[in-house]
C-alpha positions, 0 to 999 in steps of 0.5 A: 609311200614313195622313198627318193633316198631309198630308191637313189640309192639302188639305182646308183647300185644298180648302176654299178653293176651294170657296169662292172659286167659290161665294159671295163673299169674305165667304159664311160657312160655317154648321156645326151644331156638336153636341161631336162629332169631327166637327162639332168638325173640321170647323169647324176646318177652316173656321176655319183655311181662311176665318179664325174671323171666316167661321164661324158654330156653330149649337147646337140642343139638343133641349130638355136635352142633358146635353153641350151645354156641349161644343160651347158650348166648341168654339165658344169654344176657335174662337173663332167666332160662335154661335146656339143654336136650341131644336129641342125645341118644333118637334120636339114639334109636328109629333109632336104634329100627326103623332098628330092624324092616328091615324098611331103614330110608330114609332123611324125617325120619331123618330130621324131627324125631329130630324135633318131639323129640324137641318139645315132650321134650318142651311139657315134660318140659312145662307140669313139670314147668306149661308153655305154649310152644312157636311155632317160626315159621315165615311165610316166613318158613310155606309158603313154608313148611320149618318146621316139622308137630308135630315138630316145627310146634306145639305149644300153641301160636305163637307170629312170623307166621305171620311175613316174616324173613325180617320183624321178623328180623327187630323186633329183631332190635329194642328190642335191640338184637345184631346181631350175634342173628339175623343174624345168618345164620341158617343150616338144622342141616343134610348137613351143608348147610343154609336154604337158599341153601337148599330153593334155593332162598333167604328169601329177595326174598319169601318175597317179592313174599309174602308181594307184590306178584313180582318174576322177576325169573320165575321158582322160582316164580313156584317153591314156588308156587308148594311148597305152595301148597304141603305143605298147609296139616302142616298150615291147621287144620286137615281134618276130616270127618263129618257125613251129 
């Protein structure tokens, strides 16, 4: 049985220890705030561990974002400082420059490029503010590769990457976060579909398979296994040639 209180306390202690050995007493946690559960809960954990004055949120819409108000509400609820950087023009400029080469954009490039520009923005802000960038990925998404290599899968420290979506939500409730920050349906930002629609299965099914090895639907089990194998390169260290 997952103990959310114990997990929350251990993560907070881990964050404290990380910053003791990776920075000064003024070093900030820099977090991209999307308004979703992962960034909201990671920010709340950092605020509890370090104090609200050492957490800096970075809100990065791509042009107009219909649910941007949730990101602002999260920063207000935690009483943390934040900056807003709209990446829309940057993404468009890069796409335009690529178009000039004669190369045609495809869905993979369109889906992953904004995430990588957001991570570049986070590291720029971190360099200016004197911070460490929080990775906000979770175990469920990492398991099936639902993240962008060198995008949201990057970071300096990762408080949530060994917890499933189900477990992270329990930690969020233990932190006392409002339901809007825990249960907001994540969407891909492109076609408007939810993450679960795109995956073809629910996080509840995935989490049960990860933790218990149980998946009643054979086709879904095979799909999860296939996605896991194909995307291990996103979480494993980069292969490097070694001269014998």
